N, C-alpha and C positions, 0 to 999 in steps of 0.2 A: 293248532293245525299247522301253523307256519313252522313250528319246531319240527314236526314230522317231515314236512316238505324239505326243510333245510337238511335234515338227517339223510333223507333219500338222495338229494342232490350231492351232499357231501360224500356219501358212500360211493356214488358213481365216480366222483372225482378222485377219491382215494383209491378206489379199485382200479381205475384207469391208470393212475400214476404208478401204482404198485405193479400192475401188469407190464407197463412200459419200462420200469426200472430194472427189469431182469438183465442178467449178464449175457443172455443168449446161449448159455452152456446147455440148457435143457429146453425142450419144447413142451415140457409137462404143463406149463402154465396155459397153454393153448388148448388143453383138453378139459373135458368135464371133470375127470379125476384130479387134474391139477387145480381146477377151481375149487373142488371140494376140499382138497388139502390146504389150499390157501385160506378157505373159510375156517377150517379147523385151527390153522396156525393163528389167525386173527382172534378166534374165540379163546384159544389157549392163553394168549397174552392179555385177555380182557378180564378185568377185575371189577365187578359191578359195584363194589364198595368205593371205588375211585371215580365213578361216573359223575358225581356231583362236586368233586374237588375243583378248586380254582386252579387256573394256570395250566401248564403243560400236562400235569398228571391227569386232570379231567379231560383235557383235549384228546389225549392219547386214548383214554377209555372210550370216549364217545366215538372216535373214529374207528377204533378196532371193532366195536359193536356194530357200527354201520357197515364196515367192510366185510365182516363175517356174513351179514345178511346179503350183501351184494354178491359176494363170491358164491354163497350157497345157492342163490337164485340162478346165477349163471350155470352152476353145475347141474342143477335140476333141469334147466332148459336144454342142456346138452345131453343129459342122460337121466331118464326117469328114476333110476335107482337112487339118485341123490335127493329126490323129492322129500322124503321124511326129514332129512337134515334141514333143507330149506324151510319146510313148514314149521319145524320146531323153533328155529331162530325167528322166523316171521311172527309166530304166535307170541313169543317172548317180547319182541319189539312192539307189537300191537298192544299187548297188555301194558307194557311200560308206558306207551304213549297215552293210554287211557287213564292210568292211575298215578303217573309220574313217580313211580317207585318200583323197586324190584320186590314185589310181594311174593307170596308163596306160589301163585300161578305163574308168574314170570320166571321165577327161579326153577320151577318144575320143568318148564320148557327148555330153559338153559341147560339144566342137568341132562335132559333127554338128548339135546344136541351134542353135549360133551360126551355122552355115552356112545352116540353114533360115531363121533369122531374117533373115540378109542377103538372102535371096531373096524375102522377103515384101514 
C-alpha cells in the first residue's frame, strides 16, 4: 500500500515539476488537451520492461508511468472526453499495484491507453 501512496505522491510531484518547467512559449499545458498530450508523451516514453530495473532506468520508468496517470487524471478532470484515457491508465496502474507485474490485464489497458493517444 505504501508503494501505491508513494507512486501517487511522486506522480503529483513529477507532474507539478513538469508543468512548472515549461518555457512559457505555449499555454497548451494549462488545458485539458495539453494535459492529455503530456500524459501521452509520458506514456510514449514508458517501457514497462524497465519498470523493475535498478538505478536511473527504473526510476525514469516508474516516474513516467506515474506522470502519465497524473496528467491523464488532470485532463479528464478538465474535459470528460479524456476520461477513457484516464481510466485505461488508472486500471493498468491499479492492476500493477495488485499483482506487482505487468500481466496481460495491465498490458491490455496500457495498449488501450496508447491507442487512445494515437487517436488524439
